[in-house]
C-alpha angles and dihedrals in degrees: 000000000000135000122247097266095047099038093089096042092047092049091049092051094049092046093055088070090065087065090047089054092050093052093046092051089054092050091045093051092047092051101043104033090197123104093204093054090042089056090050094052101044095043103045093077089060087082089067088068093073085072088064091075087073099028101055125058123230116259113275095214092050093050087051091048088054093046094248095136097154093056089049092051090049092057095043088053091051091050090049091050093048090052096041097247125146115216131199129199088261088072090064096055090100089051092059092044093054092043091054089050091053092050090051093050091047091054092051092048091055094043091052092040089228126124124222091256091055090052089053093052088054093053108091092194093055095046095050089046092051092052093047095049089046092054093046088047091054093049094048093044091051094048098042096045092036093052091051093051093042092052088082086064093062122101115276137032106348091210092052091044092052092051091049091054087057093043094054088059093068095072085041090063095047092051090057089064094051096037101049094047093046107030099024132239098286101049094042092053093044094047093049094048090048094049093047092050095047090050092050092052093044091055089066089060096051113110117246092245094059101063091149089065091049094050091047093052090046092052089047090054088051091049091054093045089050090058089047093057091050095049091045094059093055098036093051090054094052092051096066135062121258097251089052103033100098091043095049094044089051090051092050092048092047094049090039089052087076086077093051092047088054096045098079086060095054094091091056088062088074091073087065093043126353095226099038097101090055091049092053092045091052095041095052092045093054096043088053091049090057091050092051090066089067093060124088122252115249103183111137092358123133111249111261115253098184135039090247092056089048091052092048096054091102092054112088095207089060097054114120108193118205119180098158123120089220098056112107105240 
């Protein structure tokens, strides 16, 4: 829904509201002290999302991938009108080219009697990439959610610690914006995962009489894993072709959800060994950082539309840089 130059900034702004939600939950729980009332308060706003059916436009790239060019043009005209931009037919040449590409691919798929998903399954590059991203997603989800839940086990007021774990996410979201554009997706993700892992392991070495240092390192680790989560969402989307992007992202999210499911149980590991949760948080973050180094960089690259383009992301000669605001990304 955003152009190349605004995609990272838009993602960072939207992600900050996740931190606002965490802080709000801590404050609501502290004030109400009743799980039934807490559920009523935090889930009631969900009914507002019904209105999004009419408020949010459909994805232009998805419409083009489905051959719905007129609907895509209508959304673009509306966006141009809102922003006070005058468009000519020349601006829609890329739409025509992409639609023709989709038609050709569709004919080939019918002729070969193979769907796009079957083609993806036969792509060794995409399947390996899918498994790698899913594993990283699971590790990041486990560490991110686990560190939020485990914050109540730190010394001090558990509600305050929980809200601090949410508050520290705000600068983490902002770092995403600066890091992804300047360092690239891969190095920002690898660096933030490494920092989070090291911080978690350092907490274990902090003396018992210096709890302020332990809490500070813990929050720094949460700050770093927050950046990792933000980068991963956008990075993963840029690694897969248009027709498979939603399917691949769903698969990564589903497989990665194993980490989020396991996260609430992390504090229980302390009954076996007090530092075990932090050891696992640090270990999974560092292992994910190493795996990230095997993925291709996507900064400034036009989103791949075909399986072949996605496979060639790691080949420098195939890079197609698109830094124009007008480019449909």
